[in-house]
PLY file of the C-alpha trace (Angstrom):
ply
format ascii 1.0
element vertex 74
property float x
property float y
property float z
element edge 73
property int vertex1
property int vertex2
end_header
181.37 226.51 42.30
178.62 225.04 44.39
177.09 228.41 44.89
176.92 228.81 41.09
175.16 225.56 40.73
172.92 226.41 43.75
172.16 229.79 42.13
171.17 228.08 38.84
168.74 225.72 40.76
167.37 228.66 42.36
166.62 230.38 39.16
165.22 227.17 37.52
162.80 227.08 40.47
161.68 230.68 39.93
161.11 229.89 36.17
158.81 227.34 36.99
156.19 230.01 37.81
155.66 230.06 34.22
153.42 227.03 34.40
151.41 228.40 37.49
150.04 231.17 35.46
149.96 229.91 31.82
149.20 226.20 31.86
146.36 224.03 33.22
147.12 222.26 36.46
150.23 224.45 36.35
150.08 224.97 40.17
150.79 221.33 40.78
153.84 221.45 38.35
155.15 224.54 40.06
154.80 222.98 43.58
156.82 220.02 42.42
159.34 222.00 40.79
159.91 224.40 43.27
159.94 222.01 46.03
162.50 219.81 44.28
164.81 222.81 43.35
164.40 224.29 46.89
165.38 220.96 48.39
168.48 220.05 46.09
169.66 223.49 46.17
169.18 223.86 49.88
171.37 220.64 50.25
174.02 222.18 48.25
173.83 225.53 50.15
173.82 223.62 53.39
176.95 221.87 52.26
178.81 225.23 51.73
177.24 226.63 55.22
176.03 229.92 53.05
173.19 231.35 55.29
171.93 233.60 52.66
171.78 230.63 49.97
169.99 228.43 52.65
167.27 231.26 53.27
166.72 231.82 49.62
166.01 227.98 49.00
163.74 227.91 52.02
161.78 230.54 50.97
161.65 228.92 47.35
160.15 225.78 48.95
157.59 228.01 50.66
156.87 230.22 48.10
154.20 228.48 46.18
152.33 227.47 49.14
152.34 231.22 50.32
150.96 232.31 47.00
148.21 229.75 47.03
147.44 231.01 50.49
147.27 234.42 49.46
145.18 233.65 46.21
142.62 231.97 48.70
142.53 234.84 51.09
141.51 237.53 48.34
0 1
1 2
2 3
3 4
4 5
5 6
6 7
7 8
8 9
9 10
10 11
11 12
12 13
13 14
14 15
15 16
16 17
17 18
18 19
19 20
20 21
21 22
22 23
23 24
24 25
25 26
26 27
27 28
28 29
29 30
30 31
31 32
32 33
33 34
34 35
35 36
36 37
37 38
38 39
39 40
40 41
41 42
42 43
43 44
44 45
45 46
46 47
47 48
48 49
49 50
50 51
51 52
52 53
53 54
54 55
55 56
56 57
57 58
58 59
59 60
60 61
61 62
62 63
63 64
64 65
65 66
66 67
67 68
68 69
69 70
70 71
71 72
72 73
């Protein structure tokens, strides 16, 4: 059950990219939502000791920062 909840939180974090592309100041909303989803989902995944879920949530936390870095480079 915790892995299902963690997966749902991960999907919500991915869906937050809608605001990044289609809403003014959406990058800020995306940063906040992905950080919170990654943090809470990572805590649940850490509780289950599932390394794949922990890695997915760490990447979810880092993904908007990497996207903004890629946009600034190119």
